[in-house]
N, CA and C of each residue as an Amber inpcrd file, in Angstrom:
protein
   663
  60.0060000  28.9400000  95.5230000  60.4830000  30.1330000  94.7520000
  60.3380000  31.5480000  95.5250000  61.5260000  32.2400000  95.9880000
  61.0320000  33.5000000  96.4320000  59.8730000  34.2040000  96.0210000
  59.4220000  34.8890000  96.9210000  58.2040000  35.7270000  96.3140000
  58.8980000  36.9240000  96.0330000  59.0000000  37.8290000  95.0750000
  59.3670000  39.0930000  94.5930000  58.4170000  40.2750000  95.0890000
  59.0040000  41.1300000  95.4080000  58.6280000  42.5120000  96.3380000
  58.2600000  42.9280000  94.7550000  56.9080000  44.1090000  94.9700000
  56.4930000  45.0720000  94.3120000  56.5350000  45.9360000  94.5020000
  55.9360000  47.3400000  93.2280000  56.1970000  48.5470000  93.6450000
  55.1980000  48.5680000  94.5260000  53.9530000  48.2620000  94.6970000
  52.8480000  48.2350000  95.8890000  53.4450000  48.1120000  97.1760000
  54.5570000  47.2160000  97.0900000  54.9970000  46.5970000  98.5480000
  56.2370000  48.3590000  99.6480000  56.3670000  48.8150000  98.5630000
  57.3250000  50.2880000  98.9710000  57.3090000  51.4960000  98.3800000
  56.1790000  51.7120000  97.7150000  55.6980000  52.8380000  97.3790000
  54.7640000  53.9730000  98.8340000  54.9990000  54.7140000  97.7390000
  54.3440000  55.7660000  99.1830000  52.7870000  55.8140000  98.9480000
  51.6410000  55.9900000  99.8760000  50.5300000  56.0040000  99.1570000
  50.1410000  57.1300000  99.3320000  50.4710000  57.9030000  99.9650000
  49.9010000  59.8470000 100.3290000  50.9220000  60.4430000  99.2400000
  50.6460000  61.0350000  97.7970000  51.0010000  61.4400000  97.2090000
  50.2340000  63.0770000  97.4080000  51.4700000  64.2820000  97.0250000
  51.2660000  65.2260000  96.4420000  51.3720000  65.3090000  95.0740000
  50.0940000  66.2070000  94.4130000  50.1000000  66.5100000  93.6840000
  49.4000000  67.6810000  92.7520000  49.7000000  67.9050000  91.7020000
  48.9300000  69.8600000  90.9940000  48.3200000  69.1610000  90.0410000
  47.2720000  70.3170000  89.5950000  46.2880000  69.8560000  88.4090000
  47.2640000  70.8400000  86.9230000  46.6260000  70.6770000  86.0020000
  47.4340000  71.2180000  84.7960000  47.1360000  73.1270000  85.3930000
  46.3560000  73.4970000  85.9490000  46.3730000  74.9280000  85.7560000
  46.9110000  75.6190000  87.3630000  47.1860000  74.8800000  87.9590000
  48.7070000  75.0160000  89.1190000  49.4760000  76.1030000  88.4380000
  49.9210000  76.9960000  89.1390000  50.5840000  78.0040000  88.9770000
  52.2800000  77.9780000  89.2100000  52.7950000  78.3470000  88.2880000
  54.3620000  78.3920000  88.8390000  54.7550000  78.1870000  90.0360000
  54.3260000  79.5880000  90.6100000  54.5710000  79.4980000  92.3170000
  54.4990000  78.3920000  93.0180000  53.3870000  78.3340000  92.7810000
  52.1930000  76.9700000  93.6980000  53.1980000  75.8920000  93.3550000
  53.8390000  75.9610000  92.1580000  54.2110000  74.1740000  92.2260000
  55.9090000  74.4130000  92.7500000  56.3020000  75.7040000  93.0430000
  57.7490000  75.5400000  93.5020000  57.5090000  75.7500000  94.9050000
  56.1720000  76.0340000  95.2170000  56.0320000  75.9440000  96.9780000
  55.7350000  74.6850000  97.3640000  55.6080000  73.9860000  96.5070000
  55.0900000  72.5490000  97.3230000  56.2100000  71.7060000  96.7430000
  57.0340000  71.9060000  96.0600000  58.4620000  70.9220000  96.2610000
  59.4580000  71.0820000  97.1780000  59.1870000  72.7230000  97.2220000
  59.9730000  72.8720000  98.6990000  59.2430000  72.5220000  99.9530000
  58.1010000  72.3250000 100.0240000  57.3060000  72.0940000 100.9120000
  57.4750000  70.8860000 101.6970000  57.1620000  69.9400000 100.5910000
  57.3320000  68.8360000 100.4270000  58.3160000  67.9050000 100.8410000
  59.4360000  68.9210000 100.0790000  60.5950000  67.9990000  99.8700000
  60.6320000  66.9490000  98.6600000  60.3490000  67.3440000  97.6570000
  60.5670000  65.9410000  96.5470000  61.3630000  66.9150000  95.1780000
  61.3120000  66.2630000  94.1570000  62.2220000  66.8630000  93.1010000
  60.9960000  66.9150000  91.7400000  59.6250000  66.3610000  92.3970000
  59.2070000  66.3550000  90.8360000  57.3110000  65.9010000  91.4860000
  56.3540000  66.3790000  91.1180000  54.8850000  66.0030000  91.4230000
  54.3530000  65.5630000  90.2370000  53.4260000  64.7530000  90.4130000
  52.3600000  64.3520000  89.0480000  51.4020000  65.4030000  89.1990000
  50.9500000  65.7690000  87.6930000  50.3110000  66.3860000  87.4190000
  48.6870000  65.5810000  86.8280000  47.7210000  65.8730000  87.5330000
  46.6180000  65.2820000  87.4400000  45.0530000  65.9370000  87.3450000
  44.5820000  65.2520000  86.6450000  42.9630000  65.7870000  86.3170000
  42.0760000  65.0330000  86.6100000  40.7630000  65.6810000  86.6920000
  40.0560000  64.9540000  86.9390000  39.6920000  64.1850000  87.9630000
  39.4610000  63.1900000  88.4800000  39.4150000  62.2940000  89.4810000
  40.9130000  61.3810000  90.1010000  41.8270000  62.2790000  89.1540000
  42.9940000  61.5740000  89.5530000  43.7340000  60.8050000  88.3770000
  43.4250000  61.0700000  87.4110000  44.2010000  60.4220000  86.1530000
  45.5200000  61.6310000  85.5850000  46.7860000  60.6550000  85.5970000
  48.0160000  61.0690000  85.6500000  47.7950000  61.9880000  84.2520000
  48.2040000  62.7270000  84.0350000  48.4190000  63.4000000  82.5630000
  50.0150000  63.9850000  81.9890000  50.6390000  64.1390000  83.4440000
  52.1850000  64.2330000  83.2740000  52.6260000  64.1790000  84.5790000
  54.1560000  65.0810000  84.4630000  55.1140000  65.1970000  85.6970000
  55.6920000  66.4950000  85.4800000  55.4420000  67.3490000  86.4250000
  56.6770000  68.6500000  86.4500000  57.5580000  68.5770000  87.2490000
  58.8670000  69.2370000  87.4320000  59.5230000  68.4650000  88.4860000
  60.8670000  69.8890000  88.3720000  61.8170000  69.6480000  88.8400000
  62.7300000  71.1020000  89.2620000  63.1480000  71.4080000  88.0500000
  63.2850000  70.1560000  87.5190000  64.4660000  70.4110000  86.0240000
  63.2560000  71.2000000  85.2540000  61.9430000  71.3090000  84.9790000
  61.6320000  72.0680000  83.9300000  60.9790000  73.3290000  85.0790000
  61.6740000  74.3270000  85.4750000  61.3500000  74.8740000  86.7490000
  62.3740000  76.0290000  86.1660000  63.7280000  75.1310000  86.4670000
  64.9860000  75.7400000  86.3070000  64.7770000  77.0370000  85.0760000
  64.7720000  76.5160000  83.6570000  65.0630000  77.4230000  82.7560000
  64.5220000  78.4520000  83.2390000  63.4450000  79.0560000  84.1520000
  62.7970000  80.7110000  83.8240000  63.8310000  81.1720000  85.0190000
  64.9040000  80.5710000  85.6140000  65.6590000  81.2140000  86.1400000
  66.9200000  81.5800000  85.6620000  67.1860000  80.2690000  84.5930000
  68.4760000  80.4490000  84.0300000  68.4050000  81.3630000  83.0590000
  67.5630000  81.7370000  82.6730000  67.4460000  82.5760000  81.5320000
  66.6950000  84.1520000  82.1990000  66.3630000  84.1790000  83.1940000
  66.3170000  85.1910000  83.8560000  66.9760000  86.9850000  83.8350000
  68.2330000  86.5850000  83.6090000  69.2640000  87.5590000  83.2910000
  69.3830000  88.0690000  82.2170000  69.2150000  86.8790000  81.1690000
  69.4360000  87.2600000  79.7120000  68.3240000  86.5330000  78.8150000
  68.0710000  87.4320000  77.5650000  67.4020000  86.2650000  76.7690000
  68.3800000  85.7480000  75.5950000  67.7000000  84.3110000  75.3170000
  68.2650000  83.2010000  74.7860000  68.7010000  84.2160000  73.0140000
  69.7910000  84.0250000  72.4070000  70.1000000  84.4280000  71.4390000
  69.1330000  83.2540000  70.5600000  69.3830000  83.7220000  68.9340000
  68.5350000  82.6470000  68.0520000  69.1200000  81.4890000  68.1130000
  70.6510000  81.3000000  67.6200000  70.8100000  79.8880000  67.9770000
  70.8120000  79.3410000  68.9440000  70.6740000  79.5830000  70.4890000
  70.3340000  78.9000000  71.7750000  68.9740000  78.7270000  71.5620000
  68.1610000  79.5170000  71.0450000  66.7830000  79.1200000  71.5550000
  66.4520000  77.9800000  69.9280000  67.1200000  78.2720000  69.3240000
  66.7410000  76.6010000  68.4980000  67.0100000  75.5490000  68.7850000
  68.4570000  75.5160000  69.7160000  69.0900000  74.2410000  70.1570000
  68.1590000  73.9710000  71.1870000  67.8110000  74.7830000  72.1590000
  67.2850000  74.5730000  73.1210000  65.5070000  74.6130000  73.2170000
  64.9060000  74.5130000  72.3560000  63.3530000  74.9260000  71.8750000
  62.9580000  74.6010000  73.3630000  62.5290000  73.3650000  73.7010000
  62.0210000  72.8120000  75.0800000  62.4570000  73.7670000  76.2040000
  63.4900000  73.9900000  76.6710000  64.0260000  75.0830000  77.5880000
  63.5190000  76.3920000  77.4950000  63.8030000  77.0280000  76.1360000
  63.4260000  78.6580000  76.3940000  61.8770000  78.6020000  75.9660000
  61.3160000  77.8700000  75.8300000  59.8500000  77.2810000  76.0790000
  58.9980000  77.4110000  77.5270000  59.8090000  76.6050000  78.5130000
  59.1900000  76.5460000  80.1720000  59.8990000  77.5920000  80.2020000
  60.9970000  78.5690000  80.0910000  61.0630000  79.8640000  80.7120000
  60.3610000  80.5750000  80.4820000  59.3890000  80.7100000  79.4080000
  58.1950000  81.5580000  79.2610000  56.8990000  81.2400000  79.8990000
  56.9100000  79.6090000  80.5800000  55.9350000  79.2280000  81.0320000
  54.9710000  79.6220000  82.6210000  53.9340000  79.8160000  82.6900000
  53.5640000  80.0690000  84.0170000  52.7040000  78.5700000  84.6940000
  52.4100000  77.6890000  84.2120000  51.6020000  76.9370000  84.8600000
  51.6580000  75.3310000  84.2600000  51.5020000  74.3810000  85.5500000
  52.0180000  72.9870000  85.3470000  51.7340000  72.5840000  83.8790000
  50.5440000  73.0370000  83.5020000  49.8980000  72.2600000  81.7980000
  51.2300000  72.4740000  80.7130000  52.1200000  73.8040000  80.7170000
  53.2290000  74.3770000  79.8350000  54.5210000  73.6790000  80.2900000
  54.6850000  73.4560000  81.5900000  55.6210000  73.1080000  82.1890000
  56.0730000  71.5440000  82.1090000  55.1860000  70.6350000  82.3740000
  55.1930000  69.7450000  82.7160000  55.5310000  68.3400000  81.3560000
  56.4120000  67.2990000  81.8280000  56.4300000  66.5040000  81.1200000
  55.4530000  65.4590000  80.3040000  54.8480000  65.1120000  79.4630000
  53.8430000  64.3410000  79.1470000  53.7280000  63.6830000  77.8860000
  53.6680000  62.7750000  77.5410000  52.6970000  61.9800000  78.5940000
  53.9080000  61.2990000  80.0890000  53.1790000  61.2840000  81.1240000
  54.3750000  60.6350000  82.1210000  54.7840000  59.4490000  82.0640000
  55.9400000  58.8580000  82.2750000  56.6300000  57.4350000  82.4050000
  55.9700000  57.1870000  83.9490000  55.0290000  56.4130000  84.0090000
  54.2420000  55.9320000  84.9980000  54.5690000  54.2150000  85.5510000
  54.0310000  53.5410000  86.1820000  54.0500000  52.1920000  86.6010000
  52.9410000  51.3040000  87.6190000  52.5860000  50.6300000  87.3140000
  51.7550000  49.7940000  87.9330000  52.0220000  49.0220000  89.4090000
  51.1810000  49.5700000  90.1770000  51.4270000  48.9120000  91.5580000
  52.4000000  47.3550000  91.3670000  51.6430000  46.4300000  90.4130000
  52.2110000  44.8570000  90.4470000  53.6720000  44.9770000  89.9390000
  53.9360000  46.1250000  89.0290000  54.9880000  45.9660000  88.7830000
  56.4980000  45.4810000  89.9190000  57.3040000  44.2920000  88.9510000
  58.8120000  44.3870000  90.2490000  59.5210000  45.2800000  90.4850000
  59.9740000  45.4040000  91.2020000  61.1910000  46.4960000  91.7270000
  62.0400000  46.5250000  90.7250000  62.7870000  45.2270000  90.3010000
  63.5070000  45.6630000  89.0330000  63.0500000  46.1490000  87.9120000
  62.0520000  46.0520000  87.6870000  60.7860000  46.3490000  86.3840000
  60.9130000  47.9220000  86.6490000  60.7970000  48.1950000  87.8650000
  60.5560000  50.1180000  88.1320000  62.0290000  50.5840000  87.9320000
  63.1650000  49.8620000  88.5510000  64.5170000  50.0960000  88.2400000
  64.7050000  50.5810000  86.9580000  64.5190000  49.6420000  86.0870000
  64.6890000  49.8860000  85.0470000  64.0860000  50.9350000  83.8520000
  62.9330000  50.9920000  84.5140000  62.1650000  52.1530000  83.4780000
  62.8660000  53.6020000  84.2880000  63.2680000  53.5670000  85.5410000
  63.6980000  55.0220000  86.0160000  65.0590000  55.3300000  85.3290000
  65.7070000  54.3340000  85.1340000  67.3560000  53.9120000  84.0140000
  66.7210000  54.9230000  83.2310000  66.2090000  54.0160000  82.2050000
  65.6830000  54.4890000  80.9720000  65.4380000  55.3190000  80.4030000
  64.4470000  56.0560000  81.7330000  63.9200000  57.4150000  81.5930000
  64.8110000  58.1730000  81.9300000  65.7290000  58.3800000  82.7060000
  66.6060000  59.3260000  83.3210000  65.3360000  59.7150000  84.1590000
  64.7980000  59.1960000  85.3580000  63.6720000  59.5060000  86.5320000
  64.1510000  59.2760000  87.5690000  63.6170000  60.2130000  88.4610000
  64.1310000  59.5950000  90.0810000  63.0340000  58.9910000  90.6540000
  61.8110000  59.1530000  90.4180000  60.3850000  58.6900000  90.6730000
  59.1550000  58.5910000  89.9330000  58.5860000  57.7870000  90.0890000
  57.3190000  57.2960000  88.7620000  55.8000000  57.5380000  89.7860000
  55.3380000  57.8090000  89.2140000  53.8710000  57.7740000  89.6250000
  53.2030000  56.5110000  89.4090000  52.4880000  55.4740000  90.0540000
  52.1940000  54.6730000  90.3650000  50.4730000  54.7300000  90.2920000
  50.1620000  54.0970000  88.9520000  49.0410000  54.1520000  88.4690000
  48.4480000  53.0050000  88.4960000  46.5710000  52.7200000  88.6030000
  46.0710000  51.5320000  88.1400000  45.8800000  51.5180000  86.2640000
  45.0610000  50.6100000  86.3570000  44.4030000  50.4460000  84.9480000
  43.8390000  51.7330000  83.8370000  43.3060000  52.4230000  84.9150000
  42.5960000  53.6270000  84.3690000  43.8220000  54.9050000  84.2800000
  44.6750000  54.4560000  84.8960000  45.7960000  55.7280000  85.1600000
  45.4150000  56.9850000  86.1720000  44.5760000  55.7870000  87.0650000
  44.3610000  56.6980000  88.1570000  45.6820000  56.9450000  89.1410000
  45.8220000  57.8050000  89.9290000  47.4950000  57.9420000  90.6380000
  47.0560000  57.2000000  91.9890000  47.8930000  56.4960000  92.1550000
  47.7250000  55.4750000  93.3410000  48.6380000  55.3500000  94.6400000
  49.3790000  56.1320000  94.3260000  50.8860000  56.4360000  94.6780000
  52.0870000  56.9590000  93.7980000  53.4850000  56.7650000  94.2210000
  54.6970000  56.9670000  94.0210000  55.5290000  56.1900000  94.6750000
  56.6400000  56.1790000  93.3040000  57.4990000  55.3440000  93.7100000
  58.8830000  56.0610000  93.7120000  60.1580000  55.9170000  94.3650000
  61.1970000  57.1120000  94.1240000  62.6820000  55.9810000  94.2370000
  63.7830000  56.3410000  93.6520000  64.7930000  55.2390000  93.9800000
  64.8810000  55.0060000  95.6740000  64.7840000  55.9330000  96.1440000
  64.9950000  55.2730000  97.9720000  63.9360000  54.4760000  97.9780000
  62.9980000  54.4930000  97.5980000  61.5200000  53.2310000  97.8150000
  62.1260000  51.6970000  97.4450000  62.9780000  51.9390000  96.1930000
  63.4790000  50.7730000  95.5620000  64.4920000  50.1200000  96.9870000
  65.1030000  50.4990000  97.4810000  66.5090000  50.2900000  98.0250000
  65.7940000  49.8590000  99.4650000  64.5590000  49.9290000  99.7010000
  64.2090000  49.7990000 100.9390000  64.3150000  47.9720000 101.2650000
  64.2260000  47.6290000 100.3150000  64.5640000  45.9890000 100.6160000
  65.8540000  45.8870000 101.0850000  66.7480000  46.5520000 100.7420000
  68.5440000  46.5220000 101.7330000  68.4030000  46.4560000 102.8030000
  66.7800000  46.9840000 103.8390000  67.1370000  47.2880000 105.1520000
  66.0950000  46.3080000 105.3680000  66.2570000  45.2980000 104.9830000
  65.9000000  43.7420000 105.7140000  66.8570000  43.5090000 106.7580000
  66.4110000  43.2100000 108.0160000  67.2640000  42.2520000 108.6390000
  67.9200000  41.1680000 108.3440000  68.9900000  40.4650000 108.7730000
  69.9240000  39.3910000 108.1290000  68.9770000  38.1760000 108.5580000
  68.5630000  38.5590000 109.9620000  68.0040000  37.1520000 110.3250000
  66.7100000  36.8380000 109.6230000  65.8270000  38.0520000 109.2950000
  64.5600000  37.3910000 108.2690000  64.8850000  37.3010000 106.9160000
  66.2920000  37.7900000 106.4030000  66.6380000  37.4480000 105.1220000
  66.9170000  35.5720000 105.5380000  67.7040000  35.3170000 106.3670000
  67.7810000  34.0980000 106.3700000  67.2310000  32.6390000 106.8680000
  65.9210000  33.6680000 107.0040000  64.5840000  32.8760000 107.2200000
  63.8460000  32.3450000 105.6860000  63.9550000  33.7140000 104.9470000
  63.3090000  33.4240000 103.4310000  64.1880000  32.2600000 103.1570000
  65.4630000  32.5270000 102.8300000  66.2700000  31.5280000 102.5300000
  66.2660000  30.7720000 102.5930000  66.0930000  30.2200000 103.6300000
  65.9830000  28.8300000 104.1580000  64.5580000  28.0430000 104.1720000
  63.4600000  29.3030000 104.2810000  62.0470000  28.3400000 103.9390000
  61.7200000  28.4920000 102.2170000  62.2070000  29.8800000 101.7080000
  61.9530000  29.2260000 100.3000000  63.0870000  28.9810000  98.9980000
  64.1080000  28.6030000  99.5690000  65.0220000  27.9430000  98.6380000
  65.3070000  26.9640000  99.6010000  66.4110000  26.7430000 100.2460000
  66.7270000  25.4440000 100.9100000  65.7010000  24.1250000 101.0050000
  64.7790000  24.6670000 102.2580000  63.7810000  23.4250000 102.5960000
  63.0690000  22.8450000 100.8120000  62.6650000  23.4720000 100.0750000
  61.9380000  23.1650000  99.0320000  63.1400000  22.3580000  98.1110000
  64.2660000  23.0780000  97.7700000  65.2950000  22.5840000  96.9480000
  66.2280000  21.5200000  97.4000000  65.9540000  21.3360000  98.6190000
  66.7630000  20.4090000  99.8240000  66.5120000  19.5270000 100.3510000
  64.6830000  18.9930000  99.8450000  64.1040000  18.2250000 101.0100000
  65.1000000  17.0130000 101.5850000  65.6460000  16.3250000 101.3170000
  66.4620000  15.6770000 101.9250000  67.2100000  15.9440000 102.9780000
  68.2360000  16.8790000 102.1640000  69.2410000  17.3110000 102.8540000
  69.4420000  18.2490000 103.5580000  68.5500000  18.9360000 103.8280000
  67.9890000  20.2820000 103.8280000  68.7540000  20.6320000 105.6790000
  68.8000000  19.4630000 106.3530000  69.2280000  19.9450000 107.6430000
  70.9860000  19.7010000 107.9570000  71.4430000  19.2770000 106.8040000
  72.6430000  19.7630000 106.7390000  73.1540000  21.2030000 106.0700000
  72.3350000  21.8570000 105.3930000  72.8070000  23.1220000 104.6800000
  72.3900000  24.3610000 105.7820000  73.8140000  24.9750000 105.9550000
  73.9360000  26.2080000 106.8260000  73.4210000  27.2390000 105.9280000
  72.7880000  28.3620000 106.5110000  72.5140000  29.4860000 106.0260000
  73.0260000  30.7770000 107.0470000  73.5720000  30.9900000 106.5900000
  74.4850000  32.1300000 107.0160000  73.9010000  34.0820000 106.5570000
  73.6580000  35.2560000 107.1060000  73.3510000  36.0260000 106.2770000
  74.1610000  37.4550000 106.7970000  74.9710000  37.6590000 106.7770000
  75.8640000  39.0680000 107.2470000  76.1120000  40.2550000 106.5130000
  75.1880000  41.1930000 106.9310000  75.1940000  42.6040000 106.0340000
  74.4890000  42.4680000 104.4280000  73.6900000  41.5450000 104.8280000
  73.2940000  41.0630000 103.5550000  73.7420000  40.1820000 102.8470000
  75.0730000  39.8190000 102.9380000  76.0440000  38.5850000 101.8300000
  75.3780000  37.7100000 102.6290000  74.7200000  36.3540000 101.7790000
  74.4570000  35.2770000 102.3630000  75.8580000  34.1190000 101.9210000
  75.7500000  33.0100000 102.6740000  76.9260000  32.2400000 102.3030000
  75.8910000  30.4280000 102.7300000  76.0580000  30.2610000 101.7230000
  75.1270000  28.6910000 101.9750000  76.6330000  27.6920000 102.2470000
  76.5780000  26.8510000 103.3290000  77.3220000  25.9670000 103.7270000
  76.4500000  24.5150000 104.1940000  77.4090000  23.8450000 103.5150000
  76.6460000  21.9120000 104.0730000  77.1280000  21.0660000 103.0320000
  76.1470000  19.5150000 103.4010000  76.2700000  18.7570000 102.2400000
  75.3150000  18.3200000 101.5280000  74.6370000  18.3100000 100.1460000
  73.8350000  18.4310000  99.5690000  74.0590000  16.8120000  98.7540000
  72.7970000  16.4290000  98.2180000  73.1870000  15.1290000  97.6530000
  73.0650000  15.6560000  95.9450000  72.1780000  16.4700000  95.5260000
  72.2960000  16.5020000  93.6850000  73.0440000  17.8200000  93.3160000
  74.1000000  17.3110000  92.9430000  75.1730000  18.5350000  92.2960000
  74.6250000  19.7010000  91.5180000  73.7030000  19.0270000  90.7750000
  73.0550000  19.8920000  89.5940000  72.0130000  21.0440000  90.4830000
  71.5200000  21.0200000  91.5120000  70.8920000  22.0400000  92.5940000
  71.6350000  22.7950000  92.7970000  72.8110000  22.9000000  93.1660000
  73.9790000  23.8190000  93.9090000  74.0650000  25.1870000  93.1220000
  73.9790000  24.9880000  91.6900000  73.8920000  26.7490000  90.9570000
  72.3240000  27.2150000  91.3620000  71.6200000  26.2500000  91.3090000
  70.0680000  26.9070000  90.9990000  70.1520000  27.5740000  92.6620000
  70.7320000  27.1060000  93.9710000  70.2220000  27.7000000  95.2640000
  71.2510000  28.6420000  94.7580000  71.8540000  28.9410000  94.4260000
  72.9200000  30.4360000  94.2810000  72.2480000  31.3010000  93.4310000
  70.9720000  31.3410000  92.0030000  70.5420000  31.8280000  91.9270000
  68.9040000  32.0630000  92.7450000  68.5850000  31.3010000  93.1720000
  67.2090000  31.4630000  93.6040000  67.7210000  32.1400000  94.7470000
  68.7690000  31.9650000  95.5560000  68.9430000  32.7510000  96.9660000
  69.4970000  34.4150000  96.3680000  69.9410000  34.7860000  95.1750000
  70.0310000  35.9590000  95.4620000  68.9660000  36.6790000  94.2850000
  67.6460000  36.0320000  94.1310000  66.5620000  36.7800000  94.0530000
  65.6840000  36.9400000  95.0990000  66.2500000  36.2680000  96.2030000
  65.5560000  37.1060000  97.7310000  65.9050000  38.6280000  97.7430000
  64.6920000  39.1060000  97.8470000  64.6030000  40.7140000  97.8000000
  65.4580000  41.0250000  99.1620000  66.9350000  41.9600000  99.0750000
  67.6630000  42.1110000 100.0780000  68.7030000  41.5280000  99.8440000
  69.1770000  40.6680000  99.6030000  70.4310000  39.9320000  99.5420000
  71.3930000  40.6730000  98.6350000  72.2010000  40.9170000  99.2840000
  73.3360000  41.8840000  98.3730000  74.1430000  40.9060000  97.6130000
  74.6650000  39.4420000  97.9870000  75.3890000  38.6670000  97.1580000
  75.4170000  37.4380000  97.5350000  75.3850000  36.5510000  97.0130000
  75.8220000  35.0100000  97.4660000  76.9550000  34.5580000  97.3880000
  77.5280000  33.5640000  98.5240000  78.2640000  32.9920000  99.2410000
  78.0290000  31.4200000  98.8650000  77.9910000  30.4520000  97.9110000
  77.9230000  29.1600000  97.6180000  78.9380000  28.3860000  98.0870000
  79.1780000  27.4750000  99.2150000  80.2420000  26.6480000  99.4250000
  79.5050000  25.2310000  99.7660000  78.2270000  25.3310000  99.4580000
  77.7120000  23.8690000  99.2440000  78.3650000  22.8320000  98.6880000
  78.4490000  21.5910000  99.1700000  79.2040000  20.3510000  98.8420000
  78.5620000  19.3600000  98.5500000  78.6950000  18.9530000  97.4700000
  77.9070000  17.1060000  96.9150000  78.8180000  16.4400000  97.6000000
  77.8190000  15.4070000  98.3200000  77.9060000  14.0210000  99.0600000
  78.2230000  12.7870000  98.0210000  79.6270000  12.6170000  98.1330000
  79.8200000  11.4230000  96.9390000  79.1950000  10.3210000  96.9580000
  78.1460000   9.5810000  95.9870000  77.4440000   8.3420000  96.2830000
  77.7740000   7.3040000  97.3660000  77.0800000   6.7720000  97.1130000
  77.4560000   5.6690000  98.0140000  77.8170000   4.3560000  97.0520000
  79.1640000   3.8620000  97.4940000  79.3730000   2.5940000  96.7900000
  79.1530000   1.2430000  97.4980000  78.7500000   1.4040000  98.7440000
  78.4160000  -0.1260000  99.2870000  77.4470000  -0.9440000  98.8430000
  77.6330000  -2.1000000  97.9220000  76.5490000  -2.8820000  97.2800000
  75.3090000  -3.8670000  97.7280000  76.3410000  -3.8170000  99.3500000
  76.1240000  -4.5720000 100.5420000  75.9010000  -5.9290000 100.8190000
  77.1550000  -6.3280000  99.9040000  77.8520000  -7.5990000 100.3000000
  78.3920000  -8.2970000 101.2690000
């Protein structure tokens, strides 16, 4: 079986973070300097208590020229409150949406999609910051070379699945698209090969052209 990549395999270990007492301008400067869209907010020995993002800072600019009316204040209580905030503790989204280093990449991707975030702080069992994983990090697996992908499919899929006919199976990978050709003995394993090959991190799609060898009718008479 292919070994799934985890968040630990692709995350960024050096993370810029701020404390709850970090001031508005300090946060804005850090976001610009480090070219990120959000910063983990940590306290104590690195426990993540929230995340402050560009979106959390924007209401201050949005309401800079005019004060919101009563209806708008009621409709956008969160944004109007942030417009008057001056530090990370007041601006941050808390609790933070985090992920563990052992989570698979699909699990991290689902978290991002469900919570509409672009990056996730990576924390250990105690909630201590260990890294950060972004959408771009999750796409790193698609940078694997075609030769590397072909070698993994042969080793993790073809050889264990077709030990007898493995030499008759050809694996070609072009731009992340794998094509399986050749003859095998067990028709039931052909769709299994497709599923396992698709599970290899970095594979874009699978074209399975494997054919089954017809059973011999020779009785030896």
